[in-house]
N, C-alpha and C positions, 0 to 999 in steps of 0.2 A: 138528726144533724149531719150524714154524711149521706144523707139519704141512696141507706144500702141490702138487702133484704140478705139474709142466709140464708140459702137452702139445705136442710134434714137432708143429706141424699145418703141411700142404703144400698150394695145388691153384696151379692155374695162373692164377685169380679173383682169389687172395690174397695176397701174397705179402708172406713180412715177415721182417724179420730181429732174433734175439734175441740180448743178451748177458745172459750167467748171469755175477752178480761176486760169488761163493759160494768165495773166497779171503777171506785176511785181508787185512785192508787197515791205510794208514798213518792211520787216523782213531781208532787201536786197535779197531776193531772185529774180531770172533773172524772166523777161517773156519766155513763155518755145515757141518756133518754137510749131507753130500748125495751122491747117486749114482744110478744104475744099476737095475732090477729086470731080476733074470736074462731071459730067452726065458721059458721053464718058470713064473716065479712068475708073467711079463705074461701068459701065455700066459691060466694058470687062473683069472687074472681077468680077463680079457676071455670066456674060455668061460663063468664064473657072473655074467660083467653077462647076455649076452647071452641066459643058457638062466633069468633069474630076472625077467627086465625088468629089474634094478637100475638109478634113475639116480643118477648122480653127485656128490655134492655140490660146487658152485660152490663158488672160495673167493669168503668172506664177511670185509670186513673195511671199515674207513671208507675214504669214498669220497670224493677233491676231484677238480672240471674246474677244469685252470690252465691260464693265456690267457697265452703270451708272444712279447712283438715281438722279434726278434730282428734287429740291423740287419747285412747281408753287411758281410764281412772284405774286398769289394771298393771298396765305394761306402759310405759313411752314407745318400746318400741312397735306398739299397733296403733296406728291410724285411719279414718274411714274417710271418704272425701265424701260431705253432702254436698247437696244442688238445693238452696235455700230460692223459690220463688218469690221478692218483698213487691209487692201494692203499695201505693200512696194513694190516700181518698183524699181529696182537698175536702173541706168541709163546708156546707151548706148549708147552713140554720146555725145560729150564735146558741151559745147554750137555755140563753133564757124564751129563746124562739121555742123552743125543744121544750117548754116548759108545760106546754097546755095538754103533751098527750101524755103527760103522767097517768097510768093510771085507766087507760084508754086501751079497750082491745075494740072498738065496733069501729072499722076506718072501712071509706065510701071504697069500688071500685074503685075509682079513677088514681085515687092516692097507692093502692095497694102499683094496681100498673103500671104506676110510675115511678116506682123503687125504679135500681140497677142493680141485678141481683147478680151471688158468688155464688157455684154450685159444683160439683162434678165434675160435671163439663166442663168449665175453665181452669180449673186445673192443668196444669201442663203435663206432658207423659213420663219429662225428664226430668222430673228435681222430689225432691225429700218431701218436701212441707215448701205450703205457701201459705205465707204470714202477706196479712191483708194492716195498714197502721194508717190511722185516724191523724191528718193535719188539724191544727185548732188555727189559724192563719185568722181566720176573725175577730176571735178573743181579744181583750184592749190587753188582757197581761201575756208576755209570752210563754207559751204553755208546749210544751217536748210534745212531737209525736205521741200519740200513746197507740200500741197493739189493740186492734181489736179482735183478730181471729188469727190464730196458725190452727192449720189444715195439715195433718202430718200423715201422708200416705205413703211412702213408697215402704220407707220404713215399715212399718206393720203390716203392708199389704206383700212384703218380701216380691217386689215389680221384676226382678232380676228372671223369675222360676212363672214360664206358663204354669195356666189352673191346671192340667192334667198331671204339671209336676209336684204341682202343692200335692192334689190329690193321692198320686203316689207315694213322697213324703209321710203326709198323716197316713197312708196304711201299713208301710212299713213302723212307724213308730208305732201304733197299736201292737201290731204283729210281734214286735218288740218286745215292749208290754207288759203281752199274754205269757209271755218265757220265763 
């Protein structure tokens, strides 16, 4: 519907937690036709990208940074400032157009390489989370935007500390627990 591909990225220096929100929702937003390409489809597209030095498009939507001041549930005297990067994608295909893709896992190289992708390299370094919304502007009925993905990064990886500082903290916790 939105022509987007979400890359599942992981490395020891950038921990993330993704939450996909693609099912039917109580706010009446429909389920998003989604799925995973087969290993063969993925391999074919990957080989094509490498052999032809193809640069995959990155998601391109309306982008906004929102700053939140969140109070602690334990104490109203404590708060934390969170920065969210909100990206809104416009609908490219109607819900009925996408029904042909239900239960499909085999995709052409062209289809997979023409999606717009989002992965760790697209996460802004100074945000705690990235939220990707989908706008249903092609549908006849008014539907609110739907959360497609929430990628939490800074809160889990504690980006305020270097990798060396994190390893030192982990060693100190281990030493303290041994006593």
